[in-house]
N, C-alpha and C positions, 0 to 999 in steps of 0.2 A: 624143116617141117617137123612139128612135134607129133608123135603117134597118138592115136585116139585114147589108148589106155593111159598113156602118160598125162594127156590133157585132163582126163577125168580125175586122175589121182591128184594132180595139182589143184584142180578146182575144189575137191573135197578138203584139202589142207587149208586153202584160203578161206573157205566157209567156216571151218572149225576155228580159225584164228579170229575171224570177225565175231563169231558167236562168243568166244571167250572174252573178247574185248568189251562187247556190249552187254554181257551177262551181268546181273546184279551181284554186288559183293556179298559174301557170306560172313557174318560176324559170329565168331565162336563164343562159347560161354565164358563168363568171367572166371578168372582163377586168382588165387592169392598164395604166394610162396614166400617162405623165409629163406634168405640167402646169407651165407657166412663166408668170410674170407678164409677162415681156417676153423677146424674143430679143436685146435689146441692153441693156447696162448700162455702168457706168463703174467705173474702178478705185476700190477701197475703198468702193463703194456696194453696199448689200444688194439681193439679188434673191430673190424668193419662188419656191420650187420645191415641187411636191407630187407624191406618189405616190398616184394615185387608183385604188382597188380596188372593183369592182362585183360584187355577187352572191356574195360569199365567205361560206361557212359556217364554215370553219376556216382561219385564216391565221396566219403568223408575222410579227412586227413587222419590216418591211423595214429593212435597214441601208444607209445612204447611203454610197457609196464615197468614199474620200479623193481629193481633187483637188489637184494641184500648184499652189502659189502661190494657195491659196484657203482660206478659213475656212468650215467648214460647222457650222451650229448647228440642233439639233432644236427646233422650235417647239411641236409638239403635234399631236393627231389630232382631226379633225372628222368627224362622222357625219351622214348624211341617209338618209331612208327614203321611198320613193314607190311608189304603186300606180297602175298604168295598165291600161285595158281593152284586150285583144287579142281581137277577135271576141267569142265567147261566154265567154271566160275573162279573168281579171284577171292582170296581170303585176306581180310584186313586184321592185322595184329598190332594193337597199340599197347605199349608197356610203359608203366610209370613205376619208378622205384624210389621209395622213401628211405634215405640212407641215415644210419645212426652209427655212432662210435661208442662202444662200451669198454670201460676200463675196470677190470676186476682188481680188488685190493686184498683178496684172500685166496689162498690156494685151495684146490679141491674141485669138486664137480659143480659147475654152474649150469642151472637149467633155465632156459627161456621158455615160459609157458606159451600155450596157444594164444595168439593175439587176434582179437576180433576186429574185423574191418567191415564197415557198411558199404556195400557195392550194389548199385542198381536196385535199391529197396530190399536187399537181402543181407543177411549176416553171414559172412564167410570167416573161417578160422584158419590161421596158419598151423602147421604142425609144430609141436614142441621140439626143442633142440637142446642138446646137452653139450657143454663145452668143458674140456679138461683144462683147468688152470694150474699151472706149475709154478713152483718157486723158482726164481732165477738162480741157477747154480753158480757157485764160485768158480772162477777161472782156474784151469790147471796151472801148475807152476811153469812160467815161461823158462825155457832152457835155450838160451842163445848158443849157437854152435855146439849143441849137445852131441855127445858121443853115442848116446843111446837113441833108439827110435822114439818118435812122438806118436801119440795116438791119432787115428784118422780124424777124430772129433776136434782135434786142435786146430780148427780152421779160424778160430777167433780166440785171442788171449788178451788179458788186460791185467795190469799190476799198478799199484800205487806205492811209490817209494818216497823216502824222506832223506834229506841231506844230512840230518843230525843223527848221531848215535844215541843220544839221550834227549828226552823232552821233558819240560817242566810246565806246570800250569801257568798260563800267561805268556809263554814263550812263543815267538813267531818264527816259523821255520819254512823252508822251501820244500814243496811236495811236487811230485811229477806223476801224472797219469800216462802210462805207456800202453798203447794198443797195438797188437800184432794181428794182421789179417793175412791169411794165406792167399796167394795169387791164384785165381781160378784160370783154367785153360780152355781155349776154344781152338779146335783143330791143331793141337800141339803148340799153340802160341799162348803165352800167359797174358792176362789182362794187365793194363797199366795201373799204376798206383792211383791215378785220378779216378779211373773206372771203379776200382775196388773200394776206395774210401767214399765214393759217391753212394755206395750201397750201405755204408756204416751209419747207424743211427744210435740214439741213446740219450741219456741225461748225463752231461759231463760237468754240470755245475758242482762245486765252485771252480772247476778247471775251465776257465774262459778261454776259448780259442783266440780271442783278440789279444791275449797276452803274449802270443807267439807260439808257432807250431814248428816243430822240427821233423822233417821227413827223412827216412833213410831206408835202405834195403838190407835185409838180414837173411842169412841162410841158416836153416835148421834141418836136421835130419828127420825125415818123415817116412816111416816104414822102411828105413834103411837107405832111402834115396834122398838126395839134397832137394829141398823145396824152397821156393822163393817166398819170403814173407815181407810185406811192407809194414813199416813201423812208424807210428806217429806219437809224438811226445807233447803233452800239454802241461805247462807249469802253473803253479799257484803258490802264493804266500799265504799261509793260514796260521791262525793263533790257536794253540791248544787251550781249550776252555775248561776242561775238567779232567781229573785223574782217571787213569784206566786206559784201555785200548782205544786207539783212534778209530772212529766209526765214520763210514761214508755210505750210509744206508741208501741214499737217493741216487748214488752214482751207478750207472749201468751202461753197458755197450751191447749193441746188437747188429746183426747183418742178415739180410735176406740173401743167403749164399746161393749163387747160380749153379744149377746142376744140369740144365738143358738149355740150348740156344736155338733160335730160329732166325731166319732172314726176313727182312721187310724192305719196302721201297724207301722208307724214311731213313735218315742218318741215325746210326746207333753206335754200339761199341765198335772200336777200331775204325769208325767212319765208314764202314762198309755195309750198313744196314743190318747189322747183327743185333738181335734183341734177346733178352732173357725170357725164355718160354716157361721155365719152371725153376723155382727156388725153394730152399728150405730155411725156415727162420731159426736163428741162433741167438740166444740172449745169455749174457753172463754178467756176474758181478765181479769187479776187479779184486784180485788177491792183494791184500794189504801187507806190505813189508815195511812197517814203520814201528819204532819202539813204543812201548806203552808210556803214557804220560804220567810223570811222577809229581806228587804234591810238593810244594815248596817246604823245605825243612823249617821247623820252628826254632831249632837251636841256633844261637848266635844271630838271631834276626834283630837288626837295629830298630830302636823305637820309632824312628822317623822314616822307616822304609815305606815307600809308596807304590810298590809293585813294579819297579823298573827292572827289566830282565835283559841281559846282554853284557856288553863291555863298553865302559864309558870313561871319559875324562872331563874335567871341569876347570874353567879359568874365569877370573873375575877382574874387573877394573871399575873405577868409580870416577865421577865428575860432578861438581868440583871437589877437590880434596883439601882446600883451604876455606874453612867455613866457620860460622858462629854456632853457638849452641841453638838448636832448633831449626837451623837452615836445612832445606831439602838437599839430599845427596842422592844422585841417581846411581844405583848399584846395578851393573850390567853383568850377567852371568851367561857364559857360553858353554854349551854342552855338546860334545861330539861323541859319536859311537854308532852302534847299530843294534836294533832298529831305532831310528831317531825321529821319524815324522810324528809319531804319536807319543813320544817320550814326555812324561810330566816333568815339571821343574821341581827344584828342591822346596821343601816346606820351611820357609824362613822363620815363621812364627814359632817353630819348635827348636830353633837353634839357640840354646841357652846362652852361649857366649856372645851371640849377636844381640839378643834382646836384653842382655844385661846392660849394655852401654848405648843401645840405639832403640828408638821407637820404630816398630815394624808393623806393617799392616798384616792382617790375617787372611787377606784375600788370596785366592788361588792364582798363581802366575800363568799368564797366557803367553806362550812363546811364538816366535816367528822364525821361519827357515831362512838361512843365509845362503849366498851363492856357493860358499865353500863347503856346504854340507853340514854346517853346524846349526844348532838351534839356540836362539838367543832369548833370554828372559830378563826383564827389567823390573826393578822395584825401587820405590822412594823410601829412604830411611832418614832418620834425623838423630843427631847426637844428643845425648841427655846431659853430658857434663863436659867441661873444658879440658879435663885431664885424659880424654880419650886420645890414644895415639895411633890406632890402626883399626881397620875393619877386619875382624877375625876371618880365618879361613872358612869358606863355605863347604860343607860336607854334602856329598851326594851318594847315599847308599844304594847299591844295586845288587842283584843276584847274578853271579856268573855261572851260566849253565855248564861251561867247560870244566870249571873247578868244582862245581856242585856246592858252592858256599857263597856267603855274602861278602861283599867287598865295599869299602867306603872310599870314594874318590874325593880328594881335597884340593881346593885352590890355594894359591899363595895369599897371605895377608896383604891388605892394601893400606899403606901409611896415610894418615890424615892429620891435619893441623886444625884443632878446634879452639876457638877463643870465646870469651864471654860475650854475651849479647850487650850491645851498647844501650845505656839508659840515660835519659835526660832528666835533670831536676828543674825546679821552678825558676832558678836564676838563669838557666840557659834559654828561657822563653821570654825574658824581659824585652829583648830587642830582636824580633824575628826578621826584621828587614835588613839586618847587618849581614855582611858577607861571611860565609863559613870560614873557620880557621883553616890555614893552609894544610895542616896535617889531616884534618877531617876531610877537606876537599880531595886530597890525594888518596885517602883511603876509599872514598866514594868512587873516584874514577877507577881505581884499581879493581874494586870489587864489582861495580855495576857497569863500568865502561861509559858513564854519562859525563858530559862536559857542558859547561854553560855556553849559551849562544853569544857570539861576538857581534857587536854592532858598529864598532869603530872601523873606519876605512883602512887606517894604517895597520890595525891588528889583522884585518881580513887579508890585506896584501902580504903581510909578513907570514901569515899562516898558509898562504898558497904554496903548494909543493912545486919545486923546480923540475923542469923537464930534463931528464937524464940523457946522456949521449946515446946510451944503448937503446932508449926508446925511439930516438930519431932513426938509428940504423935499422931497428926492427920495422918501423913504419915504411921505410924506403925499400928495404931488401926483401921483406916478406912476400909481397904480391908477385914479383918475378919468380921467386922460389916455388911458390904454390903453383904458378902457371907451368913451370918446368915439370913439376911432379905430376900434374894432371896430364901433360902431354906424354910423359912416360907411361902412365897407366893406360892411356888410350892406345899407345903403340903396342903395349903388351896384349891388350884385349884384341886388337886387330890381328896380331900374330896368332893368338889363340884361335880366332875364327878361321884364319887361313889354314891352320893345322887341322882343325876339325873338318874343313872342306876337303883337304887332301886325303884325310883318313876315310871320308865317305866315298871318294872317287876310287880309292884303291881297295875297297872292301871286297867286291866281288872277285876281281882277279886274285887277290891274296887268298881268299877262301878256296877257290878252285885249285890254286897251286898246292895248297895244303892237302886237299883231298887227293890230287894226283900223286903227291909225294908219299902219302900213306899207301896208295895202291902199289907203288913201285918198291917201297921199303920192305925188307924181309923181316917183319915184326910178327910177334905172336898175335893171336886173335883178339885178346882183351885190349892190347895196346892199339891195335888197328881200329877197333870200334870206338875207343875213347878219343882217338884222333879225329874221326869223322864227327863225333859229337862236339868236340872242341872247335872244329872248323865252322859248324853252324853257330855256336855261341859267339865265336870271335867275329864272324861276319855281322851279326846283329849288333855287337858292341861297337864295331867300327862305324856302322851306319848311323847309330844313335850317339856316337861320341861319348860312350860310357865305359867304365871298367867292366871287364868280362865277368868279374865276381858278382856284379849286380844283377846278372841275367841267368843265374843258376836256378834249376828247379822250376816251380810254377811261376816265378817272377817274370820270366820272359813271356809266357803265355798271357799273363795279365797285362803286360805292357803292350803286346801286339793287339789285344782287344781294345785297349784304351786308345791306340793310334788308329783305330778303324780299319785294320787289315781284314780282308775277306775271311769269312768263317772257314771255307775249305782250305785256304792257305794256312790258317792257324792250326786247323786239324792236321794237315800234312806235317807241319813243323812239329807238333806235339807227338804224333805217331813216330816220326823218324827219330827224334831225339830219344823218346822212350825205348824204341827198338834198339838203338845203339847202347843205351844204358843197360838194358836187360841182357843184351848180347855180351857186354863187357863183364857182367856179373855172373853169367851162366857158366863160365869156366870151360867152354868148349874149345876145341883145337882148330876149328874151321872158321875162316874169315868169310863173313857174309858180304860179298862184293856188291850185291844189289842195294845195300844200304848206301853205298857211295853214290849210285845213280839216283836214288831217292833224295839224297842230300843235295845233289846238283840241281835236280828239278825244283826242290824247295827254294834253293838260292835264286834260281831264275825267276820264279814267281814272286819272291820277295823283292827282287830288283825292280819289278814293275809297280810295286806299291809305294805310295808316298808316305814315308814314316816321319 
């Protein structure tokens, strides 16, 4: 039985709730606000700007003003709708945000003026805003395994290096963009390399990541204490186009470095719902450690030099070599060296010794690449006189950047036999139906390979080739031999399949034995953690019948995703392997036995997956 006072109190509460539900909604006045993702940005870096409009019933799409030395791009509109209680009434709040991205191209102070917006028949203005645009600073000098301390700001470093000690205009060299990013920490645990590089942005062209990426871990001294840095290397082959310092003005790297974390229900960093709550933007230009580009010297430059730079050899041969004056001779020129793909061929029309005795076309030679890495050029030449005895050596001038001087590669001369062209006088044409003289017929057959058609049965039978004994043996013995070979190949393939099946069946027990042996062995902490990581990698290699070297680093995660493994299992694999890797590099003396249990749990989950 509810007391009277309590019943009255409950009735009043119910009445207030009904009144609040049935009360008309109150619409607040319309407002317009300019939102900025940051008050500070860098030259050529994008900045998000929004025009936020609340409680508008009727509005025109706002137009963003043009800004000097700045690119403005419309991104889209986002909407939100929220109802909140205000006393006995509900309040409706509708928000529409028109999003823009602005990219300043000049350092200094950038002012966004008041932006007019037509809302519900009224003109509302945003407040002006000022943005501080900074030049992207050059990266500090990376000091791997430095003895001295590194500055706290050294959370992101970048450097461009060159494989050559000297560079000349027109030379192609290998360059490497190396990026160091300091591993952030959450609750004393460092973030993985995939988490950190997922935050790295920038313009890396012409260093295309599709050319190959090398990941590694590096320790540097940071304020007197060892810190973990993840390192990525992006290679590129570039041509030096002009003398002076190499410039990479468009290359930059950046990271929104995390400084505070929060937890959420969704999956995040470490797979535990950890999200970055606050970050600080860092942008740098890579430090360039490459030699200045030198102009090609004019001294000793050959007259027929056509810009070839590197080290090359040249060889030639011709066919046919027994010709008449004016007959075509195919001259084949093979060039080998590096770089070879874009290497031009020799300019034959400028070889005085060749043009003295042969007619040569002035066209530019188009080469084709051969399987052995050589580039082949072909040209048709014709002898001018019958006293020509050889095709002279072909010269290929090039500039050797190691020697810093011009070198001329030469081929060997090609001997040829040139005879006079045959001529017919009027007496030879009196009886054109007569058979050609035996000597002339023999010369024709030798030169052109043509023979007269035979029509007599006896001649045809006499010309028929005899069947040799080896042909009979080959015809009879070849089929059984081929069958035996195919049977052997099939047996080998079957054996290989059986071996792969045995390897898959033994994968889990083998990996668990390796983990158990690591727990029992009296080894140092780094070796223990490396053994746990190796057990994971070896298990996956046995399951897939692959070499363990194929599954190092991110390759294993990519393969697991391709095979349709559950996302939480892939996440557990990634975290366990990375935890082992970091523990091995951390240099501590204590063995983390919990990693062995995590590895066992990961193996059991993987055993349930169909790979």
